[in-house]
C-alpha positions in Angstrom: -37.3 -18.1 -4.0 -33.6 -17.6 -4.3 -31.8 -15.7 -7.0 -29.8 -18.1 -9.1 -27.3 -15.4 -10.0 -26.1 -15.1 -6.4 -25.1 -17.4 -3.6 -24.3 -21.1 -4.1 -26.3 -21.3 -7.3 -24.5 -18.5 -9.0 -22.6 -19.4 -12.2 -18.9 -20.0 -11.7 -16.5 -17.2 -12.6 -14.7 -18.0 -15.8 -10.9 -17.6 -15.8 -8.0 -19.5 -17.4 -5.3 -20.8 -15.2 -3.0 -18.1 -16.5 -5.6 -15.4 -15.8 -6.2 -16.8 -12.3 -2.5 -16.7 -11.6 -2.2 -13.1 -12.8 -5.2 -12.2 -10.6 -3.8 -13.6 -7.4 -0.3 -12.2 -8.1 -1.9 -8.7 -8.4 -3.7 -9.2 -5.1 -0.6 -10.2 -3.2 1.4 -7.4 -4.7 -1.3 -4.9 -3.7 -1.3 -6.3 -0.1 2.5 -6.1 0.1 2.6 -2.5 -1.3 -0.1 -1.5 1.2 1.7 -3.1 4.1 5.0 -1.5 3.1 6.8 -4.9 2.6 8.6 -6.6 -0.2 7.7 -10.0 -1.6 10.7 -12.3 -1.5 12.4 -13.3 -4.8 12.0 -17.0 -3.9 9.5 -18.9 -6.1 5.8 -18.5 -5.3 3.8 -21.5 -4.4 0.8 -21.8 -6.8 -1.3 -24.9 -6.3 -4.2 -25.8 -8.6 -6.7 -28.3 -7.4 -9.9 -29.7 -8.8 -13.2 -28.4 -7.4 -15.0 -31.0 -5.4 -18.6 -30.6 -4.2 -19.6 -31.2 -0.6 -20.7 -34.7 -1.5 -17.5 -35.5 -3.4 -19.0 -34.7 -6.8 -16.9 -33.2 -9.6 -17.6 -31.8 -13.0 -15.8 -32.9 -16.3 -15.0 -29.3 -17.3 -11.6 -28.9 -15.6 -12.9 -26.3 -13.0 -10.3 -25.5 -10.4 -9.3 -23.7 -7.3 -6.0 -21.8 -7.1 -4.2 -21.5 -3.8 -1.2 -19.1 -4.0 1.3 -18.0 -1.4 4.4 -15.8 -1.3 6.7 -14.9 1.5 8.2 -11.7 2.8 11.0 -11.1 5.3 9.5 -8.9 8.0 11.0 -8.2 11.4 8.9 -10.0 14.1 8.3 -6.5 15.7 6.5 -5.4 12.5 4.1 -8.3 12.1 1.3 -6.6 14.1 1.7 -3.5 12.0 1.5 -5.5 8.8 -1.7 -7.3 9.7 -3.2 -4.0 10.9 -2.5 -2.3 7.6 -3.8 -5.2 5.6 -7.0 -5.5 7.8 -7.7 -1.8 7.2 -7.1 -2.1 3.5 -9.3 -5.3 3.1 -12.1 -3.7 5.2 -12.0 -0.6 3.1 -12.3 -2.7 -0.1 -15.4 -4.5 1.2 -13.9 -7.8 2.3 -15.3 -9.5 5.4 -12.7 -10.2 8.1 -13.1 -13.7 9.5 -9.9 -14.0 11.6 -7.8 -11.2 13.2 -5.1 -11.6 15.8 -2.2 -9.5 16.9 0.4 -11.3 19.0 3.3 -10.4 21.4 6.3 -9.4 19.3 8.5 -11.9 21.1 6.5 -14.8 19.7 4.8 -13.5 16.5 1.6 -15.2 15.6 -0.2 -12.4 13.8 -2.9 -13.1 11.3 -5.7 -11.6 9.2 -8.0 -13.6 7.0 -10.8 -12.1 4.9 -13.2 -13.1 2.2 -14.5 -11.0 -0.7 -18.3 -11.2 -0.7 -18.8 -11.0 -4.5 -15.6 -12.6 -5.9 -15.4 -15.1 -3.0 -11.7 -15.2 -2.9 -10.0 -15.5 0.5 -6.9 -13.5 1.6 -4.6 -14.7 4.4 -1.6 -12.7 5.7 0.1 -14.2 8.7 3.3 -14.9 10.6 5.1 -18.1 9.6 6.8 -20.7 11.7 10.2 -19.1 11.0 11.4 -15.9 12.6 11.1 -12.6 10.7 8.9 -14.0 7.9 5.3 -13.6 6.9 3.2 -15.3 4.2 0.7 -13.6 1.9 -1.8 -16.0 0.5 -4.9 -16.0 -1.7 -7.3 -18.8 -2.4 -9.7 -18.4 -5.3 -13.3 -19.8 -5.4 -14.0 -22.5 -7.8 -13.2 -21.1 -11.3 -14.4 -22.5 -14.6 -11.9 -22.4 -17.6 -13.1 -20.7 -20.8 -14.6 -22.9 -23.5 -15.0 -22.4 -27.2 -12.6 -21.7 -30.1 -10.6 -19.1 -28.2 -10.0 -21.3 -25.2 -6.4 -22.6 -24.9 -5.9 -26.3 -24.9 -5.2 -27.9 -21.5 
């Protein structure tokens, strides 16, 4: 018998869109600080999407997934160092690394992707198509907005 409080049958985490955005901003700032890089002042790219089940089903409670990305100007020669530092941090914090690649500095294509086992968010730090840039991204699991009298109106 499976435990309904874990795995695919676990209740969804409850967060408002504002709380989810604050959460992923804190994660990306933590990653940047650890890697010794600065997040660019350009606008972030938060994307809220509806949760959809594997058979296309959806719930009427406005549950959502947040994908969030910011950029950092990082010399191509530093991309491998950044992904190494981020990998070490994520591993020490209990995340499971799913992708890791260092690349020749002439053609940077460095990447680290990891998933948090309990919170189920995914972190991705990688070289971008442009030179001397990296992207720091976080994707949340399906989150359920708060309900009740204190919940903000949509």
